mmCIF entry with sequence, helices, sheets and N, C-alpha, C, O atoms, coordinates in Angstrom:
data_MODEL
# 
_entry.id   MODEL 
# 
_entity.id                         1 
_entity.type                       polymer 
_entity.pdbx_number_of_molecules   1 
# 
_entity_poly.entity_id                      1 
_entity_poly.type                           'polypeptide(L)' 
_entity_poly.nstd_linkage                   no 
_entity_poly.nstd_monomer                   no 
_entity_poly.pdbx_seq_one_letter_code       MEKKRSEKKSFWCLMSALLLVVGSTAYIVYRYFEEKEHYEKWKDYEECGI 
_entity_poly.pdbx_seq_one_letter_code_can   MEKKRSEKKSFWCLMSALLLVVGSTAYIVYRYFEEKEHYEKWKDYEECGI 
_entity_poly.pdbx_strand_id                 A 
# 
loop_
_entity_poly_seq.entity_id 
_entity_poly_seq.num 
_entity_poly_seq.mon_id 
_entity_poly_seq.hetero 
1 1  MET n 
1 2  GLU n 
1 3  LYS n 
1 4  LYS n 
1 5  ARG n 
1 6  SER n 
1 7  GLU n 
1 8  LYS n 
1 9  LYS n 
1 10 SER n 
1 11 PHE n 
1 12 TRP n 
1 13 CYS n 
1 14 LEU n 
1 15 MET n 
1 16 SER n 
1 17 ALA n 
1 18 LEU n 
1 19 LEU n 
1 20 LEU n 
1 21 VAL n 
1 22 VAL n 
1 23 GLY n 
1 24 SER n 
1 25 THR n 
1 26 ALA n 
1 27 TYR n 
1 28 ILE n 
1 29 VAL n 
1 30 TYR n 
1 31 ARG n 
1 32 TYR n 
1 33 PHE n 
1 34 GLU n 
1 35 GLU n 
1 36 LYS n 
1 37 GLU n 
1 38 HIS n 
1 39 TYR n 
1 40 GLU n 
1 41 LYS n 
1 42 TRP n 
1 43 LYS n 
1 44 ASP n 
1 45 TYR n 
1 46 GLU n 
1 47 GLU n 
1 48 CYS n 
1 49 GLY n 
1 50 ILE n 
# 
_struct_asym.id          A 
_struct_asym.entity_id   1 
# 
_struct_conf.conf_type_id            HELX_P 
_struct_conf.id                      HELX_P1 
_struct_conf.pdbx_PDB_helix_id       AA1 
_struct_conf.beg_label_comp_id       GLU 
_struct_conf.beg_label_asym_id       A 
_struct_conf.beg_label_seq_id        2 
_struct_conf.pdbx_beg_PDB_ins_code   ? 
_struct_conf.end_label_comp_id       CYS 
_struct_conf.end_label_asym_id       A 
_struct_conf.end_label_seq_id        48 
_struct_conf.pdbx_end_PDB_ins_code   ? 
_struct_conf.beg_auth_comp_id        GLU 
_struct_conf.beg_auth_asym_id        A 
_struct_conf.beg_auth_seq_id         2 
_struct_conf.end_auth_comp_id        CYS 
_struct_conf.end_auth_asym_id        A 
_struct_conf.end_auth_seq_id         48 
_struct_conf.pdbx_PDB_helix_class    1 
_struct_conf.details                 ? 
_struct_conf.pdbx_PDB_helix_length   47 
# 
_struct_conf_type.id          HELX_P 
_struct_conf_type.criteria    ? 
_struct_conf_type.reference   ? 
# 
loop_
_atom_site.group_PDB 
_atom_site.id 
_atom_site.type_symbol 
_atom_site.label_atom_id 
_atom_site.label_alt_id 
_atom_site.label_comp_id 
_atom_site.label_asym_id 
_atom_site.label_entity_id 
_atom_site.label_seq_id 
_atom_site.pdbx_PDB_ins_code 
_atom_site.Cartn_x 
_atom_site.Cartn_y 
_atom_site.Cartn_z 
_atom_site.occupancy 
_atom_site.B_iso_or_equiv 
_atom_site.pdbx_formal_charge 
_atom_site.auth_seq_id 
_atom_site.auth_comp_id 
_atom_site.auth_asym_id 
_atom_site.auth_atom_id 
_atom_site.pdbx_PDB_model_num 
ATOM 1   N N  . MET A 1 1  ? 49.343 56.159 1.363  1.00 0.00 ? 1  MET A N  1 
ATOM 2   C CA . MET A 1 1  ? 49.689 57.403 2.037  1.00 0.00 ? 1  MET A CA 1 
ATOM 3   C C  . MET A 1 1  ? 48.536 58.411 1.951  1.00 0.00 ? 1  MET A C  1 
ATOM 4   O O  . MET A 1 1  ? 48.199 59.072 2.934  1.00 0.00 ? 1  MET A O  1 
ATOM 5   N N  . GLU A 1 2  ? 47.948 58.514 0.771  1.00 0.00 ? 2  GLU A N  1 
ATOM 6   C CA . GLU A 1 2  ? 46.853 59.459 0.568  1.00 0.00 ? 2  GLU A CA 1 
ATOM 7   C C  . GLU A 1 2  ? 45.630 59.082 1.393  1.00 0.00 ? 2  GLU A C  1 
ATOM 8   O O  . GLU A 1 2  ? 44.893 59.951 1.859  1.00 0.00 ? 2  GLU A O  1 
ATOM 9   N N  . LYS A 1 3  ? 45.419 57.772 1.571  1.00 0.00 ? 3  LYS A N  1 
ATOM 10  C CA . LYS A 1 3  ? 44.266 57.311 2.339  1.00 0.00 ? 3  LYS A CA 1 
ATOM 11  C C  . LYS A 1 3  ? 44.403 57.714 3.804  1.00 0.00 ? 3  LYS A C  1 
ATOM 12  O O  . LYS A 1 3  ? 43.423 58.131 4.422  1.00 0.00 ? 3  LYS A O  1 
ATOM 13  N N  . LYS A 1 4  ? 45.602 57.596 4.368  1.00 0.00 ? 4  LYS A N  1 
ATOM 14  C CA . LYS A 1 4  ? 45.821 57.989 5.757  1.00 0.00 ? 4  LYS A CA 1 
ATOM 15  C C  . LYS A 1 4  ? 45.581 59.478 5.951  1.00 0.00 ? 4  LYS A C  1 
ATOM 16  O O  . LYS A 1 4  ? 44.998 59.884 6.957  1.00 0.00 ? 4  LYS A O  1 
ATOM 17  N N  . ARG A 1 5  ? 46.017 60.285 5.014  1.00 0.00 ? 5  ARG A N  1 
ATOM 18  C CA . ARG A 1 5  ? 45.820 61.729 5.098  1.00 0.00 ? 5  ARG A CA 1 
ATOM 19  C C  . ARG A 1 5  ? 44.333 62.067 5.062  1.00 0.00 ? 5  ARG A C  1 
ATOM 20  O O  . ARG A 1 5  ? 43.865 62.937 5.797  1.00 0.00 ? 5  ARG A O  1 
ATOM 21  N N  . SER A 1 6  ? 43.599 61.372 4.203  1.00 0.00 ? 6  SER A N  1 
ATOM 22  C CA . SER A 1 6  ? 42.172 61.585 4.100  1.00 0.00 ? 6  SER A CA 1 
ATOM 23  C C  . SER A 1 6  ? 41.464 61.169 5.384  1.00 0.00 ? 6  SER A C  1 
ATOM 24  O O  . SER A 1 6  ? 40.527 61.838 5.821  1.00 0.00 ? 6  SER A O  1 
ATOM 25  N N  . GLU A 1 7  ? 41.903 60.071 5.991  1.00 0.00 ? 7  GLU A N  1 
ATOM 26  C CA . GLU A 1 7  ? 41.313 59.615 7.247  1.00 0.00 ? 7  GLU A CA 1 
ATOM 27  C C  . GLU A 1 7  ? 41.589 60.605 8.368  1.00 0.00 ? 7  GLU A C  1 
ATOM 28  O O  . GLU A 1 7  ? 40.709 60.875 9.185  1.00 0.00 ? 7  GLU A O  1 
ATOM 29  N N  . LYS A 1 8  ? 42.798 61.147 8.416  1.00 0.00 ? 8  LYS A N  1 
ATOM 30  C CA . LYS A 1 8  ? 43.131 62.131 9.447  1.00 0.00 ? 8  LYS A CA 1 
ATOM 31  C C  . LYS A 1 8  ? 42.304 63.397 9.267  1.00 0.00 ? 8  LYS A C  1 
ATOM 32  O O  . LYS A 1 8  ? 41.817 63.973 10.239 1.00 0.00 ? 8  LYS A O  1 
ATOM 33  N N  . LYS A 1 9  ? 42.149 63.827 8.010  1.00 0.00 ? 9  LYS A N  1 
ATOM 34  C CA . LYS A 1 9  ? 41.367 65.018 7.734  1.00 0.00 ? 9  LYS A CA 1 
ATOM 35  C C  . LYS A 1 9  ? 39.910 64.804 8.141  1.00 0.00 ? 9  LYS A C  1 
ATOM 36  O O  . LYS A 1 9  ? 39.288 65.686 8.733  1.00 0.00 ? 9  LYS A O  1 
ATOM 37  N N  . SER A 1 10 ? 39.373 63.635 7.822  1.00 0.00 ? 10 SER A N  1 
ATOM 38  C CA . SER A 1 10 ? 37.998 63.322 8.201  1.00 0.00 ? 10 SER A CA 1 
ATOM 39  C C  . SER A 1 10 ? 37.846 63.302 9.715  1.00 0.00 ? 10 SER A C  1 
ATOM 40  O O  . SER A 1 10 ? 36.857 63.800 10.252 1.00 0.00 ? 10 SER A O  1 
ATOM 41  N N  . PHE A 1 11 ? 38.825 62.728 10.400 1.00 0.00 ? 11 PHE A N  1 
ATOM 42  C CA . PHE A 1 11 ? 38.789 62.661 11.855 1.00 0.00 ? 11 PHE A CA 1 
ATOM 43  C C  . PHE A 1 11 ? 38.758 64.064 12.451 1.00 0.00 ? 11 PHE A C  1 
ATOM 44  O O  . PHE A 1 11 ? 37.952 64.336 13.340 1.00 0.00 ? 11 PHE A O  1 
ATOM 45  N N  . TRP A 1 12 ? 39.617 64.951 11.979 1.00 0.00 ? 12 TRP A N  1 
ATOM 46  C CA . TRP A 1 12 ? 39.666 66.306 12.545 1.00 0.00 ? 12 TRP A CA 1 
ATOM 47  C C  . TRP A 1 12 ? 38.428 67.119 12.183 1.00 0.00 ? 12 TRP A C  1 
ATOM 48  O O  . TRP A 1 12 ? 37.982 67.947 12.978 1.00 0.00 ? 12 TRP A O  1 
ATOM 49  N N  . CYS A 1 13 ? 37.879 66.899 11.018 1.00 0.00 ? 13 CYS A N  1 
ATOM 50  C CA . CYS A 1 13 ? 36.625 67.577 10.655 1.00 0.00 ? 13 CYS A CA 1 
ATOM 51  C C  . CYS A 1 13 ? 35.492 67.112 11.558 1.00 0.00 ? 13 CYS A C  1 
ATOM 52  O O  . CYS A 1 13 ? 34.686 67.921 12.017 1.00 0.00 ? 13 CYS A O  1 
ATOM 53  N N  . LEU A 1 14 ? 35.431 65.823 11.809 1.00 0.00 ? 14 LEU A N  1 
ATOM 54  C CA . LEU A 1 14 ? 34.406 65.268 12.681 1.00 0.00 ? 14 LEU A CA 1 
ATOM 55  C C  . LEU A 1 14 ? 34.570 65.785 14.106 1.00 0.00 ? 14 LEU A C  1 
ATOM 56  O O  . LEU A 1 14 ? 33.586 66.155 14.747 1.00 0.00 ? 14 LEU A O  1 
ATOM 57  N N  . MET A 1 15 ? 35.792 65.812 14.604 1.00 0.00 ? 15 MET A N  1 
ATOM 58  C CA . MET A 1 15 ? 36.041 66.300 15.964 1.00 0.00 ? 15 MET A CA 1 
ATOM 59  C C  . MET A 1 15 ? 35.716 67.789 16.082 1.00 0.00 ? 15 MET A C  1 
ATOM 60  O O  . MET A 1 15 ? 35.191 68.227 17.105 1.00 0.00 ? 15 MET A O  1 
ATOM 61  N N  . SER A 1 16 ? 36.019 68.553 15.063 1.00 0.00 ? 16 SER A N  1 
ATOM 62  C CA . SER A 1 16 ? 35.692 69.978 15.077 1.00 0.00 ? 16 SER A CA 1 
ATOM 63  C C  . SER A 1 16 ? 34.180 70.187 15.116 1.00 0.00 ? 16 SER A C  1 
ATOM 64  O O  . SER A 1 16 ? 33.683 71.026 15.868 1.00 0.00 ? 16 SER A O  1 
ATOM 65  N N  . ALA A 1 17 ? 33.469 69.440 14.322 1.00 0.00 ? 17 ALA A N  1 
ATOM 66  C CA . ALA A 1 17 ? 32.016 69.558 14.299 1.00 0.00 ? 17 ALA A CA 1 
ATOM 67  C C  . ALA A 1 17 ? 31.425 69.136 15.647 1.00 0.00 ? 17 ALA A C  1 
ATOM 68  O O  . ALA A 1 17 ? 30.507 69.781 16.152 1.00 0.00 ? 17 ALA A O  1 
ATOM 69  N N  . LEU A 1 18 ? 31.942 68.072 16.217 1.00 0.00 ? 18 LEU A N  1 
ATOM 70  C CA . LEU A 1 18 ? 31.466 67.599 17.509 1.00 0.00 ? 18 LEU A CA 1 
ATOM 71  C C  . LEU A 1 18 ? 31.744 68.632 18.600 1.00 0.00 ? 18 LEU A C  1 
ATOM 72  O O  . LEU A 1 18 ? 30.891 68.882 19.451 1.00 0.00 ? 18 LEU A O  1 
ATOM 73  N N  . LEU A 1 19 ? 32.910 69.217 18.576 1.00 0.00 ? 19 LEU A N  1 
ATOM 74  C CA . LEU A 1 19 ? 33.264 70.256 19.542 1.00 0.00 ? 19 LEU A CA 1 
ATOM 75  C C  . LEU A 1 19 ? 32.349 71.467 19.398 1.00 0.00 ? 19 LEU A C  1 
ATOM 76  O O  . LEU A 1 19 ? 31.941 72.060 20.397 1.00 0.00 ? 19 LEU A O  1 
ATOM 77  N N  . LEU A 1 20 ? 32.030 71.830 18.181 1.00 0.00 ? 20 LEU A N  1 
ATOM 78  C CA . LEU A 1 20 ? 31.124 72.943 17.926 1.00 0.00 ? 20 LEU A CA 1 
ATOM 79  C C  . LEU A 1 20 ? 29.729 72.661 18.476 1.00 0.00 ? 20 LEU A C  1 
ATOM 80  O O  . LEU A 1 20 ? 29.110 73.541 19.073 1.00 0.00 ? 20 LEU A O  1 
ATOM 81  N N  . VAL A 1 21 ? 29.236 71.456 18.282 1.00 0.00 ? 21 VAL A N  1 
ATOM 82  C CA . VAL A 1 21 ? 27.913 71.084 18.788 1.00 0.00 ? 21 VAL A CA 1 
ATOM 83  C C  . VAL A 1 21 ? 27.906 71.088 20.314 1.00 0.00 ? 21 VAL A C  1 
ATOM 84  O O  . VAL A 1 21 ? 26.982 71.620 20.929 1.00 0.00 ? 21 VAL A O  1 
ATOM 85  N N  . VAL A 1 22 ? 28.916 70.507 20.919 1.00 0.00 ? 22 VAL A N  1 
ATOM 86  C CA . VAL A 1 22 ? 28.983 70.467 22.380 1.00 0.00 ? 22 VAL A CA 1 
ATOM 87  C C  . VAL A 1 22 ? 29.106 71.879 22.955 1.00 0.00 ? 22 VAL A C  1 
ATOM 88  O O  . VAL A 1 22 ? 28.451 72.199 23.947 1.00 0.00 ? 22 VAL A O  1 
ATOM 89  N N  . GLY A 1 23 ? 29.924 72.712 22.355 1.00 0.00 ? 23 GLY A N  1 
ATOM 90  C CA . GLY A 1 23 ? 30.082 74.087 22.815 1.00 0.00 ? 23 GLY A CA 1 
ATOM 91  C C  . GLY A 1 23 ? 28.794 74.885 22.683 1.00 0.00 ? 23 GLY A C  1 
ATOM 92  O O  . GLY A 1 23 ? 28.435 75.645 23.583 1.00 0.00 ? 23 GLY A O  1 
ATOM 93  N N  . SER A 1 24 ? 28.109 74.716 21.579 1.00 0.00 ? 24 SER A N  1 
ATOM 94  C CA . SER A 1 24 ? 26.843 75.427 21.370 1.00 0.00 ? 24 SER A CA 1 
ATOM 95  C C  . SER A 1 24 ? 25.792 74.986 22.379 1.00 0.00 ? 24 SER A C  1 
ATOM 96  O O  . SER A 1 24 ? 25.062 75.813 22.926 1.00 0.00 ? 24 SER A O  1 
ATOM 97  N N  . THR A 1 25 ? 25.720 73.699 22.620 1.00 0.00 ? 25 THR A N  1 
ATOM 98  C CA . THR A 1 25 ? 24.762 73.178 23.589 1.00 0.00 ? 25 THR A CA 1 
ATOM 99  C C  . THR A 1 25 ? 25.072 73.693 24.986 1.00 0.00 ? 25 THR A C  1 
ATOM 100 O O  . THR A 1 25 ? 24.164 74.084 25.719 1.00 0.00 ? 25 THR A O  1 
ATOM 101 N N  . ALA A 1 26 ? 26.331 73.697 25.357 1.00 0.00 ? 26 ALA A N  1 
ATOM 102 C CA . ALA A 1 26 ? 26.721 74.200 26.676 1.00 0.00 ? 26 ALA A CA 1 
ATOM 103 C C  . ALA A 1 26 ? 26.365 75.681 26.814 1.00 0.00 ? 26 ALA A C  1 
ATOM 104 O O  . ALA A 1 26 ? 25.898 76.106 27.871 1.00 0.00 ? 26 ALA A O  1 
ATOM 105 N N  . TYR A 1 27 ? 26.576 76.465 25.769 1.00 0.00 ? 27 TYR A N  1 
ATOM 106 C CA . TYR A 1 27 ? 26.246 77.886 25.808 1.00 0.00 ? 27 TYR A CA 1 
ATOM 107 C C  . TYR A 1 27 ? 24.742 78.102 25.965 1.00 0.00 ? 27 TYR A C  1 
ATOM 108 O O  . TYR A 1 27 ? 24.313 78.960 26.735 1.00 0.00 ? 27 TYR A O  1 
ATOM 109 N N  . ILE A 1 28 ? 23.945 77.324 25.236 1.00 0.00 ? 28 ILE A N  1 
ATOM 110 C CA . ILE A 1 28 ? 22.494 77.462 25.317 1.00 0.00 ? 28 ILE A CA 1 
ATOM 111 C C  . ILE A 1 28 ? 22.004 77.106 26.716 1.00 0.00 ? 28 ILE A C  1 
ATOM 112 O O  . ILE A 1 28 ? 21.147 77.799 27.265 1.00 0.00 ? 28 ILE A O  1 
ATOM 113 N N  . VAL A 1 29 ? 22.532 76.040 27.295 1.00 0.00 ? 29 VAL A N  1 
ATOM 114 C CA . VAL A 1 29 ? 22.140 75.646 28.653 1.00 0.00 ? 29 VAL A CA 1 
ATOM 115 C C  . VAL A 1 29 ? 22.556 76.715 29.651 1.00 0.00 ? 29 VAL A C  1 
ATOM 116 O O  . VAL A 1 29 ? 21.790 77.053 30.553 1.00 0.00 ? 29 VAL A O  1 
ATOM 117 N N  . TYR A 1 30 ? 23.757 77.248 29.499 1.00 0.00 ? 30 TYR A N  1 
ATOM 118 C CA . TYR A 1 30 ? 24.245 78.309 30.383 1.00 0.00 ? 30 TYR A CA 1 
ATOM 119 C C  . TYR A 1 30 ? 23.332 79.527 30.313 1.00 0.00 ? 30 TYR A C  1 
ATOM 120 O O  . TYR A 1 30 ? 22.948 80.077 31.346 1.00 0.00 ? 30 TYR A O  1 
ATOM 121 N N  . ARG A 1 31 ? 22.983 79.950 29.099 1.00 0.00 ? 31 ARG A N  1 
ATOM 122 C CA . ARG A 1 31 ? 22.108 81.120 28.941 1.00 0.00 ? 31 ARG A CA 1 
ATOM 123 C C  . ARG A 1 31 ? 20.724 80.861 29.535 1.00 0.00 ? 31 ARG A C  1 
ATOM 124 O O  . ARG A 1 31 ? 20.135 81.759 30.138 1.00 0.00 ? 31 ARG A O  1 
ATOM 125 N N  . TYR A 1 32 ? 20.205 79.656 29.374 1.00 0.00 ? 32 TYR A N  1 
ATOM 126 C CA . TYR A 1 32 ? 18.898 79.317 29.919 1.00 0.00 ? 32 TYR A CA 1 
ATOM 127 C C  . TYR A 1 32 ? 18.894 79.489 31.435 1.00 0.00 ? 32 TYR A C  1 
ATOM 128 O O  . TYR A 1 32 ? 17.984 80.106 31.987 1.00 0.00 ? 32 TYR A O  1 
ATOM 129 N N  . PHE A 1 33 ? 19.904 78.948 32.111 1.00 0.00 ? 33 PHE A N  1 
ATOM 130 C CA . PHE A 1 33 ? 19.937 79.041 33.565 1.00 0.00 ? 33 PHE A CA 1 
ATOM 131 C C  . PHE A 1 33 ? 20.230 80.463 34.040 1.00 0.00 ? 33 PHE A C  1 
ATOM 132 O O  . PHE A 1 33 ? 19.752 80.869 35.100 1.00 0.00 ? 33 PHE A O  1 
ATOM 133 N N  . GLU A 1 34 ? 21.001 81.216 33.276 1.00 0.00 ? 34 GLU A N  1 
ATOM 134 C CA . GLU A 1 34 ? 21.241 82.621 33.625 1.00 0.00 ? 34 GLU A CA 1 
ATOM 135 C C  . GLU A 1 34 ? 19.940 83.420 33.541 1.00 0.00 ? 34 GLU A C  1 
ATOM 136 O O  . GLU A 1 34 ? 19.630 84.203 34.439 1.00 0.00 ? 34 GLU A O  1 
ATOM 137 N N  . GLU A 1 35 ? 19.188 83.222 32.472 1.00 0.00 ? 35 GLU A N  1 
ATOM 138 C CA . GLU A 1 35 ? 17.917 83.926 32.316 1.00 0.00 ? 35 GLU A CA 1 
ATOM 139 C C  . GLU A 1 35 ? 16.935 83.528 33.411 1.00 0.00 ? 35 GLU A C  1 
ATOM 140 O O  . GLU A 1 35 ? 16.229 84.379 33.952 1.00 0.00 ? 35 GLU A O  1 
ATOM 141 N N  . LYS A 1 36 ? 16.888 82.248 33.737 1.00 0.00 ? 36 LYS A N  1 
ATOM 142 C CA . LYS A 1 36 ? 15.993 81.766 34.781 1.00 0.00 ? 36 LYS A CA 1 
ATOM 143 C C  . LYS A 1 36 ? 16.354 82.388 36.128 1.00 0.00 ? 36 LYS A C  1 
ATOM 144 O O  . LYS A 1 36 ? 15.477 82.823 36.874 1.00 0.00 ? 36 LYS A O  1 
ATOM 145 N N  . GLU A 1 37 ? 17.649 82.429 36.432 1.00 0.00 ? 37 GLU A N  1 
ATOM 146 C CA . GLU A 1 37 ? 18.106 83.028 37.690 1.00 0.00 ? 37 GLU A CA 1 
ATOM 147 C C  . GLU A 1 37 ? 17.772 84.515 37.735 1.00 0.00 ? 37 GLU A C  1 
ATOM 148 O O  . GLU A 1 37 ? 17.327 85.023 38.765 1.00 0.00 ? 37 GLU A O  1 
ATOM 149 N N  . HIS A 1 38 ? 17.981 85.203 36.638 1.00 0.00 ? 38 HIS A N  1 
ATOM 150 C CA . HIS A 1 38 ? 17.685 86.628 36.564 1.00 0.00 ? 38 HIS A CA 1 
ATOM 151 C C  . HIS A 1 38 ? 16.190 86.876 36.767 1.00 0.00 ? 38 HIS A C  1 
ATOM 152 O O  . HIS A 1 38 ? 15.802 87.792 37.491 1.00 0.00 ? 38 HIS A O  1 
ATOM 153 N N  . TYR A 1 39 ? 15.361 86.064 36.130 1.00 0.00 ? 39 TYR A N  1 
ATOM 154 C CA . TYR A 1 39 ? 13.919 86.211 36.256 1.00 0.00 ? 39 TYR A CA 1 
ATOM 155 C C  . TYR A 1 39 ? 13.487 85.976 37.704 1.00 0.00 ? 39 TYR A C  1 
ATOM 156 O O  . TYR A 1 39 ? 12.672 86.728 38.239 1.00 0.00 ? 39 TYR A O  1 
ATOM 157 N N  . GLU A 1 40 ? 14.024 84.944 38.332 1.00 0.00 ? 40 GLU A N  1 
ATOM 158 C CA . GLU A 1 40 ? 13.667 84.646 39.721 1.00 0.00 ? 40 GLU A CA 1 
ATOM 159 C C  . GLU A 1 40 ? 14.088 85.778 40.653 1.00 0.00 ? 40 GLU A C  1 
ATOM 160 O O  . GLU A 1 40 ? 13.378 86.096 41.608 1.00 0.00 ? 40 GLU A O  1 
ATOM 161 N N  . LYS A 1 41 ? 15.221 86.376 40.383 1.00 0.00 ? 41 LYS A N  1 
ATOM 162 C CA . LYS A 1 41 ? 15.728 87.453 41.231 1.00 0.00 ? 41 LYS A CA 1 
ATOM 163 C C  . LYS A 1 41 ? 14.811 88.672 41.186 1.00 0.00 ? 41 LYS A C  1 
ATOM 164 O O  . LYS A 1 41 ? 14.536 89.285 42.218 1.00 0.00 ? 41 LYS A O  1 
ATOM 165 N N  . TRP A 1 42 ? 14.343 89.019 40.002 1.00 0.00 ? 42 TRP A N  1 
ATOM 166 C CA . TRP A 1 42 ? 13.561 90.246 39.827 1.00 0.00 ? 42 TRP A CA 1 
ATOM 167 C C  . TRP A 1 42 ? 12.057 90.013 39.831 1.00 0.00 ? 42 TRP A C  1 
ATOM 168 O O  . TRP A 1 42 ? 11.298 90.970 39.682 1.00 0.00 ? 42 TRP A O  1 
ATOM 169 N N  . LYS A 1 43 ? 11.604 88.785 39.994 1.00 0.00 ? 43 LYS A N  1 
ATOM 170 C CA . LYS A 1 43 ? 10.173 88.468 39.962 1.00 0.00 ? 43 LYS A CA 1 
ATOM 171 C C  . LYS A 1 43 ? 9.410  89.228 41.039 1.00 0.00 ? 43 LYS A C  1 
ATOM 172 O O  . LYS A 1 43 ? 8.340  89.768 40.756 1.00 0.00 ? 43 LYS A O  1 
ATOM 173 N N  . ASP A 1 44 ? 9.921  89.287 42.255 1.00 0.00 ? 44 ASP A N  1 
ATOM 174 C CA . ASP A 1 44 ? 9.225  89.962 43.334 1.00 0.00 ? 44 ASP A CA 1 
ATOM 175 C C  . ASP A 1 44 ? 9.123  91.459 43.089 1.00 0.00 ? 44 ASP A C  1 
ATOM 176 O O  . ASP A 1 44 ? 8.122  92.076 43.454 1.00 0.00 ? 44 ASP A O  1 
ATOM 177 N N  . TYR A 1 45 ? 10.130 92.043 42.486 1.00 0.00 ? 45 TYR A N  1 
ATOM 178 C CA . TYR A 1 45 ? 10.103 93.481 42.222 1.00 0.00 ? 45 TYR A CA 1 
ATOM 179 C C  . TYR A 1 45 ? 9.082  93.822 41.148 1.00 0.00 ? 45 TYR A C  1 
ATOM 180 O O  . TYR A 1 45 ? 8.426  94.861 41.228 1.00 0.00 ? 45 TYR A O  1 
ATOM 181 N N  . GLU A 1 46 ? 8.938  92.965 40.146 1.00 0.00 ? 46 GLU A N  1 
ATOM 182 C CA . GLU A 1 46 ? 7.968  93.203 39.081 1.00 0.00 ? 46 GLU A CA 1 
ATOM 183 C C  . GLU A 1 46 ? 6.543  93.111 39.628 1.00 0.00 ? 46 GLU A C  1 
ATOM 184 O O  . GLU A 1 46 ? 5.657  93.843 39.188 1.00 0.00 ? 46 GLU A O  1 
ATOM 185 N N  . GLU A 1 47 ? 6.328  92.220 40.578 1.00 0.00 ? 47 GLU A N  1 
ATOM 186 C CA . GLU A 1 47 ? 4.997  92.102 41.172 1.00 0.00 ? 47 GLU A CA 1 
ATOM 187 C C  . GLU A 1 47 ? 4.625  93.336 41.998 1.00 0.00 ? 47 GLU A C  1 
ATOM 188 O O  . GLU A 1 47 ? 3.447  93.670 42.128 1.00 0.00 ? 47 GLU A O  1 
ATOM 189 N N  . CYS A 1 48 ? 5.627  94.004 42.549 1.00 0.00 ? 48 CYS A N  1 
ATOM 190 C CA . CYS A 1 48 ? 5.380  95.206 43.346 1.00 0.00 ? 48 CYS A CA 1 
ATOM 191 C C  . CYS A 1 48 ? 5.170  96.440 42.469 1.00 0.00 ? 48 CYS A C  1 
ATOM 192 O O  . CYS A 1 48 ? 4.661  97.454 42.946 1.00 0.00 ? 48 CYS A O  1 
ATOM 193 N N  . GLY A 1 49 ? 5.547  96.367 41.227 1.00 0.00 ? 49 GLY A N  1 
ATOM 194 C CA . GLY A 1 49 ? 5.392  97.500 40.319 1.00 0.00 ? 49 GLY A CA 1 
ATOM 195 C C  . GLY A 1 49 ? 6.633  98.369 40.243 1.00 0.00 ? 49 GLY A C  1 
ATOM 196 O O  . GLY A 1 49 ? 6.579  99.470 39.693 1.00 0.00 ? 49 GLY A O  1 
ATOM 197 N N  . ILE A 1 50 ? 7.735  97.906 40.775 1.00 0.00 ? 50 ILE A N  1 
ATOM 198 C CA . ILE A 1 50 ? 8.979  98.693 40.731 1.00 0.00 ? 50 ILE A CA 1 
ATOM 199 C C  . ILE A 1 50 ? 9.684  98.426 39.428 1.00 0.00 ? 50 ILE A C  1 
ATOM 200 O O  . ILE A 1 50 ? 10.752 98.984 39.178 1.00 0.00 ? 50 ILE A O  1 
# 
């Protein structure tokens, strides 16, 4: 009985860690593309000196 509980706990800890890694990676990719889009939008204005 104790072994099954330990296996379930390990499974949920592993899934939580995996979810955290996937979420962090998705956030970093999202921020990268947002910054890139923002830079592209304002690039022409910066060249004009505005």
